[in-house]
N, C-alpha and C positions, 0 to 999 in steps of 0.2 A: 430481587430475583432469587429464586431458589436454585440449589445445585442441580436439580433435575432439569431446569430450563437451560442450562449452560450449553449443551450440544446444539439445541435448536437455535439459540441466539448466535452461536459461532457460524452455523450454516447460513443463517439469514444474512449475517455480515458478509459472507463470501458472495452470496447472490447480489446483494446491494452494491458491493464493490465492483462486481462484473458489469452491472448496469451502468455504473459511473464510468467505467472504462469505455464502454460502447458509446455513451453520450459524448465523452471527450473526443473520441475519434471522429464522430460526425461533426462536432463543432469546429475541430481543427481544419476542416476543409475551407473555412472562411477567415479564421483568425489564428495568430501564432500561439505557441505554448506559454509565453509570458502573460498574455492576456487571459488565457484559460486558467492559468495558475492563480493570478491575482484575484480574479472573480471567484474562483474556488475558495480561496482563503477568506475573502470578504463575506461571502455567503455563509461559510462555516463559522466565522466569528460571531455574526449576528445570531445564527441559530443556536449556537452553544451557550451564549450569554443569556438568551431567552430561556434556555433550559435551566441555567443556573438560578435565575429568578424564580422559575416555576417550581424548583425543587428545594427552595428555602435558603438560597444564598450560598456563600462560600463555605460556611461552617468552619469547623476546626481544621487548621492546616499548619504545617511547619515550613520554615524557610527552606529547609533541605528539599521538601517536596516541591516547592515552587521552583527552585533552581533546577531540579531534575526534569520537571515537565517543560520548563523553558528550554533546557538543553535538548530535550526530545523534539521540541518544535523546530529548533534550528537544524538539527541533524536529520531527523526523520521527515518533518513536514517541508522545510525549505529544501534541504538536500535531496532526500529520497523522493518526495512527491514531485518536485520540479523535474528531476531527472526522469521520472516516470512519464510525465507529460511529454518531455522531449523524445523519449523512447517511443511513445505511441505515435508521435508525428513522424519519426524516422523509420521505424521498422514495423509499425502496425500494432494493433491492440492485442492480437493473439500471442505474438512472440513476446511482447513486453510483459504481458500478464504471466506467461510461463516462466520467463527468466526472473521476474520479481519474486516468484515463488521460492527462489533459492535463499531467501532471507533466513528461514529457520536453520539452514545449513551453516550460515554465518553465526547465528546465535549459538548453535551447538559447538562450533569451533571455538568461540569466545569462552563458552562455559568450560571447555577442556583446558584452554590455555590460561585463562584468568582465574577460574574458580576451582581448577583441579579435578573436574569431573573425569571419570574413567571412560576409555574407549570401549564401546560394546559392539557385539556382532551386528545388531540392527543398524548401528551407526555406520559401520564399514560397508555393509551391503547397500544401505540406503544411499550412501555417498556414491558408490559405483553406479547404481541405477540412475542417480541424478546426473552424473557425468555423461553416461550413455545417452540419456534423454536430451541433455544440452547439446551433445554432438549431433544427434539426429535433427534436433530443432535448427541448429546452425546450417546443416545441409539443406533442410527444407527452406530456410530463409534465403539461402544462396540461390536456389532454383527459382525463387520468387523475386530475385533482383536485389536482395539484401546482402550487403557486404559484411564479412565476419567482424571487421573492426567497428561496425555500427552497433554490434551487440554489446559493446563496452558500456554504453549509456544505461540500458536497463540493468546490466550487471552491477554497475555502481549504485544504482537505486536500491537493488537488493541488499547490498552491503550496508547502506545507510539504515534501511529498515531492520536489518538484523541487529545492528548496534542499538537502535532505539527501543527495540522490544525489551531489552534488559533495563534501560533507563525508566521506561514506563512501569515495569513491574516493581522496581525498587521504589519509584516515586509514589506508588499507591500506599506505601507504608506511612506517608506523611500528608496525604491529601486524598479526598474522595474522588471518584472517577469523573463526575460532571465538572466540578471546578478545575480539576487537574487538566482535563482536556481543553477547557476554556483557556487556561494559561498556555497550553501547548500551541493552540491555533493562533491565539493573539500574538504571542511572541514571534511566530512565523510571519504573520501579516505585517507587523511593525518592521521586522528585519527586511522582508522582501520589498515593502514600499520604500524604505530608506535606500535600498539598492537601486530601485528604479529612478528615484529622484536624483541620487548622486551620480548615476550614469547617464542622466538626461533622456531616459526612456519612459517618461510619464505618459506618453501616448499609448503605451501598452495597457494602461488602466481604463481605456475606452474600448467598447465592444460594439461590433456591428449587429444589426437587427437579425441577420440570418443565424448568428451563432449564440446570441445572448441566452436564448431559451435553453439550448443544450448545455451551456456552461453553468447556468444557474441550477438546473436540475442535477447536473453532475456534482456541483458543489454540495447540494443537500445530501445526495446519495453517498458521496465520498466521505464526508464528515460523519454521517450516520453510521457508515460501515466501521470507521475507526472507533467511534464511540462504543458501538456494540462489542467490539473486541476488548476495549478497555473495561467495559462493564462486566463482560464474561470473565476476564482475568481477575477481577476483584472478588469473584466468588469461586470460580473453578481453577483448575491447575493448568499450567502451560501445556502439559502433555495431552490434555483434552481439547483446549481451545485452538492451539496452533495447527494441528493436522486438519481439523474441520474447517477452520477459516482459510486454509490453504488450498481448498478445492476451487477457489475462484476462477483459475484459468479454464477449468472444464466448463463452467457457466459462460465464460467469455466465448469459448468455441461455439457453444449452442446459440448464444445471442448473436454472434457475428454472422452465423449462417442465415439468420432471419432478418437482421437489421443492417448489416454492412455489406450486402451483396453489391458488387461493383466498386466497392471501396477497399475491402480487405481481401487479399488473396490467400486462400487456404489450400493446402495440399496434404497428402497422406503423411508426409514426414513431419510437418508441423503438428498435426494431430497426434501422431505417435510420440513425438518428442515431448509434447505437453503432458500427455497421459503418463509417460515414464517419470517425468519430474514430479508430478503429483504423487505417484506411488512412492518414489524415493523419499520425498518429504514426509509422507506418512510413516515410513519405516524409521526415519530419523527421529521424528518428534513423538510419535505415539508409542513406540516400542522400546525407546532407549532406557 
């Protein structure tokens, strides 16, 4: 990939991620989030290991890179993605996508606290815009029957993804994107399967005929979107990749209008809150 292709790849990842969100929402009408998540991980693991074989194998890697990508799998893929699935089921695709977009705010906060980065005017303004957008989104959700406490699930997902962005970026110093992502997804699949077995919920690994198509396609799209972000980060800077890949909620709004009618309730506040969050994230990531 050339540096000139990075913006296009980041935007494509946002569109693919939005498509995955819509597919998950449709599939969740028939099966629960655990089933959707396990199939998502299984499909992703198969696809990414085929990609590893197609690109020449694991190549050179360090134990530190393996550990960081495995940790990213546990925090971001198990924690963040599972909470995302639960959020889609609880508060809907549009609200979940918008609140998950707060992950760059978490990354920026960590960079200030842990790495000592300075507070800039765009960061402050962007934060205020994000807070305003989140407030409007919350009010819009309440008018659609969503309780404010239900927003905690997608917010926790955003925190997980904000943390994992740093792990993946550092992990790329010791491992190539394709094998690194393979370690990421495989670690998540092993951990979540072990959880289902230990908790006696192995039935969640079986899927009904009406939802399997949605979940399989969502698994391909979900993992492709994450891989595209990792690939873009391997060549481009976070300040370019993060804001462009963060426009996914806008794509979700558009796709929801066409494909989730009768399933997803949209109103002016949800749309306005989503757009404000996207603008705020752009200010935080692109202009800091």
